[in-house]
C-alpha positions in Angstrom: -27.3 -11.0 26.8 -25.0 -8.6 25.0 -24.1 -5.9 27.5 -23.9 -3.3 24.7 -27.4 -4.1 23.5 -29.1 -1.2 25.4 -26.4 1.2 24.1 -27.2 0.0 20.5 -31.0 -0.1 20.7 -31.9 2.9 22.8 -30.9 5.6 20.3 -32.8 3.7 17.6 -36.0 3.7 19.7 -35.7 7.4 20.4 -34.8 8.2 16.8 -38.0 6.6 15.5 -39.8 9.6 17.2 -39.6 13.2 15.9 -36.0 14.1 15.0 -36.7 17.9 15.4 -37.4 17.3 19.1 -35.2 14.4 20.0 -32.1 15.0 17.9 -30.1 16.8 20.6 -30.6 14.1 23.3 -29.9 11.3 20.8 -26.6 13.1 19.9 -25.7 13.3 23.6 -26.4 9.6 24.1 -24.2 8.8 21.0 -21.3 10.9 22.3 -21.5 9.4 25.8 -21.6 5.8 24.4 -18.7 6.4 22.1 -16.6 7.6 25.0 -17.8 4.9 27.4 -17.8 1.6 25.5 -14.7 -0.4 24.5 -15.9 -1.2 21.0 -16.5 2.4 20.1 -15.6 2.0 16.4 -18.1 -0.8 15.8 -20.9 1.0 17.7 -20.1 4.2 15.8 -20.8 2.3 12.5 -24.2 1.3 13.7 -25.0 4.9 14.7 -23.6 6.3 11.5 -25.7 3.8 9.4 -28.8 4.9 11.3 -28.1 8.6 10.8 -27.1 8.2 7.2 -30.4 6.4 6.4 -32.3 9.3 7.9 -30.6 11.8 5.5 -32.3 12.3 2.2 -33.3 15.1 -0.1 -37.0 14.3 0.7 -36.7 14.3 4.5 -34.1 17.0 5.1 -33.7 18.0 8.7 -31.5 21.0 9.7 -31.2 19.3 13.1 -29.5 16.3 11.6 -27.2 18.4 9.5 -26.2 20.4 12.5 -25.6 17.3 14.6 -23.3 15.7 12.0 -21.4 18.9 11.7 -21.0 18.9 15.5 -19.7 15.3 15.3 -17.2 16.4 12.7 -16.1 19.3 14.9 -15.7 16.9 17.9 -13.7 14.5 15.8 -11.3 17.2 14.6 -10.6 18.4 18.2 -10.9 15.0 20.0 -8.3 14.5 22.7 -9.0 10.8 23.1 -7.8 8.7 20.1 -10.5 6.1 20.8 -13.2 8.8 20.7 -11.7 10.1 17.4 -11.7 6.7 15.9 -15.4 6.2 16.8 -16.4 9.6 15.4 -14.4 9.0 12.3 -16.2 5.7 11.7 -19.6 7.3 12.2 -18.8 10.1 9.7 -17.5 7.7 7.1 -20.9 6.1 7.1 -22.1 9.2 5.1 -19.6 9.0 2.3 -18.7 5.3 2.1 -21.9 4.8 0.1 -23.0 5.5 -3.4 -23.3 9.3 -3.2 -26.3 10.9 -4.8 -25.9 14.5 -6.0 -27.9 15.6 -2.9 -25.6 13.8 -0.6 -22.5 15.3 -2.3 -23.9 18.8 -1.6 -24.7 17.7 2.0 -21.1 16.6 2.6 -19.8 19.9 1.3 -22.1 21.8 3.6 -20.9 19.7 6.5 -17.2 19.8 5.9 -16.7 23.2 4.3 -17.0 25.4 7.4 -14.7 23.2 9.5 -12.2 21.1 7.6 -10.1 23.8 5.7 -9.2 25.9 8.7 -8.6 22.8 10.9 -5.9 21.6 8.5 -4.1 24.8 9.1 -4.4 24.8 12.8 -1.2 25.3 14.9 -1.9 22.1 16.8 -0.4 19.1 15.0 -2.9 16.7 16.5 -5.8 18.7 15.2 -4.2 18.9 11.8 -3.6 15.2 11.7 -7.2 14.4 12.6 -8.6 16.9 10.2 -6.4 15.5 7.5 -7.6 11.9 8.1 -11.2 13.1 7.8 -10.5 15.1 4.7 -8.6 12.2 3.0 -11.5 9.9 3.9 -14.2 12.0 2.3 -12.1 13.0 -0.8 -13.4 14.2 -3.3 -15.8 16.8 -2.1 -18.0 17.8 -5.0 -20.8 20.3 -5.1 -23.1 19.0 -7.8 -25.4 22.0 -7.7 -22.7 24.4 -8.6 -21.7 25.8 -12.0 -18.9 23.9 -13.7 -16.3 26.6 -13.0 -17.2 26.5 -9.3 -16.9 22.7 -9.2 -13.5 23.0 -10.8 -12.4 25.5 -8.2 -13.5 23.1 -5.4 -11.6 20.2 -6.9 -8.5 22.3 -7.4 -8.6 23.6 -3.8 -8.5 19.9 -2.7 -5.6 19.1 -5.0 -3.7 22.1 -3.6 -4.5 20.9 0.0 -3.2 17.4 -0.8 0.2 18.9 -1.8 0.3 21.1 1.3 -0.4 18.1 3.6 2.6 16.3 2.1 4.8 19.2 3.2 3.4 19.6 6.7 5.9 20.4 9.4 4.8 17.5 11.6 6.0 14.0 10.5 2.8 12.3 11.7 0.7 14.6 9.4 3.1 13.9 6.5 2.8 10.1 7.1 -1.0 10.3 7.2 -1.1 12.5 4.1 1.3 10.2 2.2 -0.8 7.1 2.8 -4.0 8.9 2.0 -2.7 10.5 -1.2 -1.5 7.2 -2.4 -4.9 5.6 -1.8 -6.6 8.5 -3.6 -4.2 8.0 -6.6 -4.9 4.3 -6.7 -8.7 4.8 -6.6 -9.1 7.8 -8.8 -6.1 7.5 -11.2 -8.2 7.8 -14.4 -10.2 10.7 -13.1 -7.3 12.9 -11.9 -5.3 15.3 -14.1 -2.0 13.8 -15.2 -0.1 16.9 -14.1 -1.5 16.6 -10.6 -0.6 12.9 -10.4 2.9 13.6 -11.6 3.4 16.4 -9.1 2.2 14.4 -6.1 4.1 11.2 -7.0 7.3 13.0 -7.8 7.3 14.6 -4.4 6.5 11.3 -2.6 9.3 9.4 -4.5 11.9 12.1 -4.5 11.4 13.7 -1.1 9.2 11.7 1.3 10.7 8.3 0.5 14.1 9.7 1.7 12.8 11.8 4.6 15.6 11.4 7.1 13.6 12.9 9.9 11.0 10.2 10.2 10.9 6.4 9.4 7.1 6.7 9.6 7.1 9.0 6.6 9.6 6.8 4.6 7.6 3.7 5.4 4.3 5.5 4.4 5.9 6.5 1.1 7.2 3.1 0.2 4.0 1.3 1.3 1.9 3.8 -0.6 3.9 3.4 -3.8 3.5 -0.4 -3.4 -0.2 0.1 -3.1 -0.4 2.3 -6.2 1.2 -0.5 -8.3 -2.1 -2.4 -7.9 -3.5 0.2 -10.3 -2.6 -1.0 -13.8 -2.9 2.5 -15.3 0.0 3.7 -13.1 2.6 1.4 -14.5 3.8 3.5 -17.4 4.4 6.5 -15.1 5.8 4.4 -12.3 8.4 3.0 -14.6 10.2 6.3 -14.6 9.6 7.1 -11.0 10.6 3.8 -9.3 14.3 4.3 -9.8 14.1 7.3 -7.5 13.5 4.8 -4.7 16.6 2.8 -5.3 18.4 4.1 -2.1 15.6 2.5 0.0 17.4 -0.8 -0.3 20.0 0.7 2.1 17.4 2.3 4.5 18.3 2.1 8.2 14.8 0.7 9.0 14.2 -3.0 8.4 10.6 -2.3 7.8 11.4 0.2 5.0 13.9 -2.2 3.3 11.4 -5.1 3.5 8.6 -3.1 2.0 10.9 -1.9 -0.8 12.0 -5.5 -1.6 8.2 -6.3 -1.8 7.9 -3.6 -4.4 10.6 -5.2 -6.5 8.8 -8.6 -6.2 5.6 -7.0 -7.4 7.4 -5.2 -10.2 8.9 -8.6 -11.3 5.4 -9.7 -12.2 4.7 -6.7 -14.4 5.5 -6.6 -18.1 6.2 -2.9 -18.4 8.8 -2.6 -15.6 12.0 -4.6 -14.8 13.1 -4.8 -11.2 16.8 -4.7 -12.2 16.3 -1.3 -13.8 15.4 0.0 -10.3 18.2 -1.8 -8.4 21.0 -3.9 -10.0 21.2 -7.6 -9.4 24.7 -7.2 -8.1 23.5 -4.7 -5.5 20.7 -7.2 -4.4 23.3 -10.0 -4.0 25.4 -7.7 -1.8 22.3 -7.0 0.3 21.9 -10.7 0.9 25.2 -10.6 2.7 24.3 -7.6 4.8 20.8 -8.8 5.6 21.8 -12.1 7.2 20.4 -10.9 10.5 16.9 -10.6 9.0 15.4 -13.9 8.0 12.4 -12.2 6.5 14.3 -9.8 4.3 16.7 -12.6 3.2 13.6 -14.7 2.3 12.1 -12.0 0.2 15.4 -11.3 -1.6 15.8 -15.0 -2.3 12.3 -15.1 -3.7 13.1 -12.1 -5.9 16.4 -13.4 -7.3 15.7 -17.2 -7.6 13.8 -17.1 -10.9 16.5 -14.9 -12.4 18.7 -18.0 -12.3 16.1 -20.7 -12.4 13.2 -19.2 -14.5 10.0 -21.2 -14.4 10.2 -24.1 -16.8 7.5 -25.8 -18.7 5.8 -28.7 -16.9 7.8 -31.9 -17.1 11.1 -30.2 -18.1 14.3 -30.5 -16.0 17.2 -28.3 -15.1 19.4 -27.9 -18.1 23.0 -26.9 -18.7 22.0 -23.2 -19.0 20.5 -23.3 -15.5 23.6 -24.9 -14.1 25.8 -22.4 -15.8 23.8 -19.5 -14.4 24.0 -20.9 -10.9 27.8 -21.4 -11.1 28.3 -17.9 -12.4 26.2 -16.6 -9.5 28.2 -18.5 -6.9 31.5 -17.4 -8.5 30.6 -13.7 -8.6 28.8 -13.6 -5.2 30.6 -16.2 -3.1 29.8 -14.4 0.2 26.1 -14.3 -0.5 
């Protein structure tokens, strides 16, 4: 028998009864279980799915709304990372679904009293956890409001994204960088171009060269790589990617490797050329300096190989032009 079965089933049995009476004890059981069990995240998804299914415009319960808000508060101020991860998974069950207009308003009511002040808290751990929860739920939209009020809510979130990228704590900046890049990838066609440009310029020009933290630099490079999977980004990224050129010299192997992977991705795009970001000569010099890293050398070789031996049609053989290119490469880059 699965030892977690009682933990999974008991709240379900209680919750089939009257929620106005039993919501508080159910919430206590959920909290205790998320703290006690080893698989808190998976268990939290089950609880979150249960609670999410119980929330609707037709069966609104103030007790459920208060309980979810209490879970959000607990998540923001959680001292145990495992407990935070569990509560985060539970809360995500409410917004990782097709959001009805009623559910959108419900999320605003849940998040609004807590999330904004928490992201300005003096404690960096609180700010980082609040930031993750905010980035998960983005965008918060109040469908019942007037258009000007909706615009104000969205603008407040854009401003918050920019502020998180400039947070004094490097962990918050890293979390924000990854989250903002995910948002840009997912909502590119729905966001104002000026907002996209401002956020991306700061990530490429500042965070990608943040000398105080390798976590922030890696988050920036990884995030930019992620954005390239959004085809609508390519025309803007063409002008921004050269700002990352110094990443090829980064002290961190992980940052350099991720940057080379960006160049490999760019190589497959029509609108951007990798050699406009970093020159081929520079890449050959890096082959010499990266001899200690088999993985980076392998990626550099993959990047450069087709420049000298471009894919041929089926059945064709290496011709004189291929040989000439190879000999010139050896002559010019003997050490590589």
